[in-house]
N, C-alpha and C positions, 0 to 999 in steps of 0.2 A: 548203160548207165539210161535212162529214161526217168524225164522231168514229170513229178508225178500230177502235179495241179497248176491250176494257177494263167498266166498269159506264154507263158512254153509251154504249158503241161503234150506232152508226148515229144518235146522236142530232145534226140538224146545229145549225152557228152561219153567220145569216146577218148580214153585218153590214154594213150602210147604204152606198150607190153611194159615197158622200164622204169616209170615212174613208183616212188619203194615205199605205194599206200597203201589203204588194205580199206579200201570203199566199202562206207556203210549200204548196204547191201539196200535194195529197189522200197525190198515189203517194208523192213527196217526205217526206213525214212520215212517212207506211206506214215506207219505206225505217230510214230515222233510226232507230225504235224497234224494225226488226226486229235494226239493226247493236244496239240498246244492249239487249234482249233476254237478248244474252249475256254484259253486266256487270257491267247492275245488278237488287241485291233492290231494288224502287220502293218498297216498302211500309216501307224503310225510309231514304229519300231523302227530302231536301230541294234544292229545286228555284230555281233562280233563272231567270226567264226577261226577258232583257234585248232592249230593241226591240222588245216584245211586240206592240204591235201590235194585229191583232182576238183577238189570246190563243188563238187556236189551238192551239198547241204546250203553253200551258201546258194546256190543258182536257185536254189528250190525254195530261199526265203525270198531271195529277187523277180522271180518268179509269183512266187502270192502276194508278190506287191511291196517288202517292206521296205523303207525311205531311201534307207541304205544300208548295208552293209561291208566288214573289213574281216577280210580273209587272210590269214597270215597262216605262213610256214617258212622254217626255215631255209629249205631244198629248192636252189635256183630251179627245178626242173618244173616244176612243182608248182611254183611263183610264172613263173612264164605259159606253163600248158592253161592256169585258170586268166589269164592275163589274156592271149587265143583266141579262149570259149570265150569270154568276155567282150571283143569288139567282132568274134566272127556271128556271133547270137541280138551283134548290137544292146550288153549294158553299160551303159553311162554310172551306176552309183553304185558300183564293185568297185573297192580299193582295196587293191590286194599290198600287204607289206608282208617283208621277204626278214624277216627277225626268227631268234630266236625265244619263242613263248614266253619259255621263266625272265629270262633279262624285258620284256616289252611288259609284260604286266607289272615287272619288280618298278619303273619307269611310267608308267600310264598316267595318263591325266584327265583323260574322261570316259564318260559313263553311257551303259550303252542301257537296252529293254532287256537284251538277252543276249546270254554271253554261250559257245556251244565251243566240246571239246573235245575232239575227237582224239587221243594221243594214243601213241605206240602203242598197243598194250603190254610191253616190254617192261617200257617206259620207265625208271629207274623212282622219277618223282613224280609218278601219277596218282597216288596217293597225297601229295600234298595240294596238288591246283585246286578242289574248294575253298584251302584253306588263305592259298595267295589270290585266287578273286577274289575272297568276302577282306580280305587285312586291304590287300588295295582299294577297295572300293571302288570297282568295275562298273556296278550295278548302280544304273536309275534306285529306286527307293519301292518301286511295283518290278524290279528286274530278275528276272529267273534267270539259273544255270547250269547247266546241262551238261552232264560229261558221261561218252560211250566211256564204256569198260570190262574188260573182262568180269566172267564171276568169281574171279576169286574176293576182289575186292566188296566190299559191303561198308556203304556211308553212312547207315542209319541210327547213330550214334555221334554223327555232324547236327550243332547246335539248326544251321536253316539244311537240313533234310526236310524232302516237303514229299516222294515218291520214287519209288522206282516200279520199272518197269524192264523186260528177258521179252526178247525176239527172237530166241535160239540163242548163239553163239553172244549177241546181241544185248546188253545193259545199257540200260536208260539212268539213271539218277538224276533225279530232281531237284532245282535248293531253288529255295526260294530268300529273296530279303522282305516279303510281308505275307511269312504264313497264313494261309488262310484253309480254307476245308478245299480235302482232295475234289 
């Protein structure tokens, strides 16, 4: 996996083969950030990356200049790997939290400009994530929530649905606190 843009552009992440992850492909990550480039001022943004896995999305945000990223994963091998990569790449504004995402959201007390979630596609409560993010008010007033999910899910009826994009097997649904034009 490579970092696509920013001050870490071209750097590679080489996670161990035994991590229980399904990383977002380089092509899908590039497409995601091409969309965000039109709506986000990275330097003024704080990000929470849920189900962070390898941390590739978190590091991509850091590379593009976000103020800070909180990467959350329940698996200690994943959080240990993300911490080691942050150290290797001399990243100081990446906070790694080992926690169950649902428990963390239930007790969340701060707000983020962007929340990205890439849960396991077989996660039983995947469809509950948008509701929980908005119910717990973890987004700023103009915040964006992005959910990566399999094609079997549609969130177009959600009141905060903004847009959906498909890249092969990868689907991104965007939700917004303030719905604007696409």
